[in-house]
C-alpha distance (Angstrom), angle and dihedral (degrees) to the residues before:
residue distance angle dihedral
M1 . . .
C2 3.79 . .
L3 3.76 101.2 .
I4 3.78 127.8 28.3
A5 3.87 129.9 172.0
F6 3.78 117.4 -176.4
R7 3.84 139.6 173.0
W8 3.68 117.7 -142.8
Q9 3.90 114.3 -163.9
P10 3.83 105.2 152.1
Q11 3.73 97.9 -175.8
S12 3.86 95.9 50.8
A13 3.79 128.5 91.9
H14 3.77 88.9 -104.9
P15 3.88 104.9 38.3
L16 3.80 96.9 178.9
L17 3.71 133.8 34.8
V18 3.80 123.2 174.5
A19 3.83 131.1 -170.3
A20 3.79 113.8 -177.5
N21 3.83 145.8 164.5
R22 3.82 124.4 -149.6
D23 3.83 114.0 -153.4
E24 3.74 119.4 -164.6
F25 3.87 143.7 142.5
Y26 3.80 109.9 -70.5
A27 3.82 87.7 -132.3
R28 3.84 94.8 60.1
P29 3.83 107.0 98.9
A30 3.83 118.4 -128.4
L31 3.77 139.7 159.8
P32 3.77 120.9 -126.6
L33 3.85 125.2 -119.0
H34 3.78 110.2 -46.6
R35 3.85 143.5 138.8
W36 3.80 106.6 -89.9
A37 3.85 114.4 -125.3
D38 3.70 95.3 -147.5
K39 3.83 104.7 37.8
P40 3.85 134.4 33.9
I41 3.81 90.6 -105.9
V42 3.68 134.1 125.1
G43 3.68 116.1 -162.7
G44 3.82 146.6 77.1
K45 3.73 119.5 -56.4
D46 3.77 132.4 -139.2
L47 3.88 104.7 -137.2
Q48 3.82 91.6 -163.4
A49 3.78 97.5 63.5
G50 3.87 103.3 5.3
G51 3.81 100.7 -118.8
T52 3.72 137.3 106.4
W53 3.83 137.5 -122.0
L54 3.76 95.7 -151.1
G55 3.87 128.9 12.8
L56 3.65 147.5 154.8
G57 3.78 125.8 -134.7
L58 3.91 139.9 -174.0
G59 3.75 114.7 -42.8
G60 3.86 94.3 14.9
R61 3.81 95.7 -61.1
L62 3.78 108.9 166.5
C63 3.79 130.8 -172.8
A64 3.82 129.4 178.5
L65 3.83 129.7 178.2
T66 3.81 134.0 -162.4
N67 3.80 124.3 -174.0
Y68 3.80 120.0 -121.0
R69 3.75 105.9 -120.6
D70 3.77 112.7 -135.4
V71 3.80 116.6 123.3
T72 3.80 92.8 -157.5
Q73 3.83 89.6 64.0
H74 3.85 99.0 46.1
R75 3.78 117.9 113.2
S76 3.87 118.1 -169.9
S77 3.78 89.2 -155.2
A78 3.81 97.1 57.8
P79 3.80 118.7 111.3
S80 3.80 120.9 -103.6
R81 3.81 113.3 -82.0
G82 3.90 88.7 -144.5
D83 3.75 86.5 82.2
I84 3.86 87.7 67.9
T85 3.73 93.7 61.3
T86 3.81 97.4 41.5
G87 3.95 87.5 49.0
F88 3.75 90.7 57.7
L89 3.81 95.8 43.0
N90 3.77 91.1 48.5
S91 3.68 96.0 48.5
A92 3.84 136.5 78.0
L93 3.88 94.4 -139.8
T94 3.80 122.0 122.2
A95 3.75 117.6 -112.2
Q96 3.81 90.6 -104.6
Q97 3.78 93.6 49.2
Y98 3.84 93.5 47.5
L99 3.81 94.7 49.2
Q100 3.85 88.8 47.9
S101 3.84 88.9 58.8
I102 3.75 93.1 41.8
A103 3.80 92.1 52.6
L104 3.86 88.7 62.3
Q105 3.73 92.2 57.8
S106 3.80 106.1 25.1
H107 3.85 91.9 104.4
V108 3.86 87.6 68.9
Y109 3.83 91.0 68.3
N110 3.74 130.9 59.3
P111 3.84 111.8 -96.6
F112 3.88 115.3 -64.6
N113 3.71 142.9 164.1
L114 3.84 122.2 -139.0
L115 3.82 135.0 -157.9
V116 3.75 112.9 -165.7
F117 3.89 131.9 -178.8
D118 3.77 120.8 -175.2
G119 3.84 96.5 -171.9
N120 3.75 90.8 -86.7
T121 3.77 114.0 34.3
L122 3.81 129.3 44.9
M123 3.81 115.6 -151.6
G124 3.79 138.2 171.7
F125 3.76 131.7 -148.1
E126 3.90 132.3 -161.4
S127 3.71 110.5 -165.3
R128 3.76 96.8 -162.4
H129 3.80 88.8 63.9
R130 3.80 96.6 28.1
R131 3.78 83.2 -128.0
A132 3.87 121.1 159.0
F133 3.84 116.3 -176.8
A134 3.77 141.1 166.1
I135 3.83 115.7 -106.5
S136 3.72 115.0 -118.7
E137 3.72 121.9 -131.9
G138 3.78 116.1 -86.6
V139 3.81 138.6 50.4
H140 3.83 119.7 -38.1
A141 3.72 138.0 169.2
L142 3.80 139.4 -155.2
S143 3.76 134.8 -165.1
N144 3.84 132.6 157.5
A145 3.80 94.1 -46.8
D146 3.83 132.5 55.2
F147 3.70 120.1 -49.9
N148 3.84 114.7 -66.1
T149 3.78 92.6 1.1
P150 3.94 96.8 163.2
W151 3.76 99.3 -119.8
P152 3.88 109.1 161.1
K153 3.76 96.7 -109.6
L154 3.84 92.4 44.9
T155 3.84 92.4 51.9
R156 3.80 91.9 46.4
L157 3.81 93.3 49.9
R158 3.80 94.3 43.2
N159 3.69 92.9 50.0
G160 3.79 92.6 42.1
V161 3.84 90.4 54.2
A162 3.75 91.7 45.5
N163 3.77 91.9 50.8
A164 3.81 93.6 48.0
L165 3.82 92.5 51.1
E166 3.80 89.5 52.9
Q167 3.81 92.7 58.8
S168 3.79 114.3 104.5
T169 3.75 90.6 -138.8
F170 3.85 93.1 56.6
D171 3.80 111.0 110.9
V172 3.83 119.5 167.1
K173 3.74 90.2 -148.9
Q174 3.80 93.4 59.4
P175 3.80 122.4 84.6
S176 3.84 88.7 -134.4
A177 3.78 89.3 66.4
I178 3.69 93.5 51.8
D179 3.73 91.9 46.7
A180 3.89 88.1 53.0
L181 3.75 90.6 57.4
F182 3.79 93.8 47.7
A183 3.78 88.6 50.9
L184 3.80 90.5 57.1
L185 3.91 87.8 48.8
S186 3.76 90.4 52.6
D187 3.82 98.6 60.8
R188 3.91 109.5 129.2
R189 3.80 96.4 -174.6
T190 3.79 112.9 127.4
A191 3.79 124.5 -146.2
D192 3.83 127.1 -107.2
E193 3.78 115.2 -96.7
P194 3.79 96.3 -110.9
T195 3.80 91.2 58.0
L196 3.88 96.7 48.1
P197 3.80 117.3 113.9
A198 3.79 116.9 -123.7
T199 3.85 107.3 -127.0
G200 3.87 97.7 156.3
I201 3.84 97.9 -94.3
P202 3.88 124.0 114.9
L203 3.82 117.1 -78.8
E204 3.74 96.5 -112.3
R205 3.80 93.5 51.5
E206 3.89 89.4 46.1
R207 3.88 87.9 51.8
A208 3.89 90.9 49.4
L209 3.82 92.9 49.6
S210 3.85 92.2 50.6
A211 3.87 90.2 79.5
E212 3.81 119.8 93.1
F213 3.79 87.1 -129.1
V214 3.75 111.1 41.4
H215 3.78 120.0 -150.9
C216 3.81 118.2 178.1
A217 3.81 132.5 149.8
D218 3.82 94.0 -100.6
Y219 3.82 103.9 14.0
G220 3.71 138.7 37.9
T221 3.79 149.9 123.2
R222 3.76 106.0 -37.2
A223 3.72 100.7 175.4
S224 3.82 136.6 16.7
S225 3.76 117.1 -163.0
V226 3.76 139.7 -168.3
V227 3.86 118.4 -166.4
I228 3.80 123.7 -175.8
I229 3.77 119.0 -175.7
G230 3.72 116.2 -166.3
R231 3.84 134.1 169.0
G232 3.74 103.5 -53.3
Y233 3.71 100.3 -13.9
A234 3.78 143.9 56.8
E235 3.77 136.0 -152.3
F236 3.79 120.4 -149.2
T237 3.82 121.3 -175.3
E238 3.82 121.8 177.5
R239 3.87 133.6 -173.9
C240 3.81 116.3 -161.5
F241 3.70 125.4 -156.1
D242 3.86 144.2 -173.7
F243 3.81 131.3 -172.2
S244 3.84 91.3 -73.9
G245 3.87 96.2 48.3
L246 3.75 142.3 -99.6
T247 3.72 115.7 12.0
S248 3.75 105.4 172.2
E249 3.88 144.4 -7.7
T250 3.76 117.7 -150.1
H251 3.86 131.1 -179.4
E252 3.83 128.8 -166.5
R253 3.81 128.0 -177.1
L254 3.81 120.0 -158.3
Q255 3.81 120.0 -160.7
W256 3.78 127.4 -168.4
G257 3.76 104.3 148.2
A258 3.80 138.2 38.4
P259 3.76 114.8 -40.2
A260 3.76 110.7 -82.6
């Protein structure tokens, strides 16, 4: 993933809500949201390296990953970071236990950030600092820097999600609520030059990547996702794109408790 906004409200009927965009080269092959045949995972699949960027597992486990964008720290020989997400989703470890194990080997990978939910606890991890931490209640966001770094698109999406959730008409069980979150993810406005981060890439590329929904000639938002985790169930909706536009919309419902 390259942009994630999420609301953590552990005492509510829907403890975790996630709205996220995955940006990737159009040429990199991937499968859309589906139930994997070989692992207890529901999510898209990167066919080049075999991992996922955002997925659900048994009991409502969730894992999402973003790359940390710094060209000076990128190593072409590093293993795929998609293994980290599938490792958590395919395990029975708590969020804290898994992040403790990842901290010991995070230096092997190119820098990344991780959001993990084990069904009870939501935690974050920043590999550059080997820092694992519990997520505080509220609305947060994550892009290709540390958690809540105020990049323009992160701030816009976080504020947009927070505002949407405050509306009296917002009901996560209604299609209109899901559409409202997808609308926030589809924003193609780029940021003004003075507000752009400096991550070592050319200015024009930096500007293009400053939109919530990225659309370049060779690279762009390939998937937009909305995940809602309730008490005993989860709803996962994904819209996939190529350069020309929307290619598919998929929905999966997971149930592990009494019908909701």
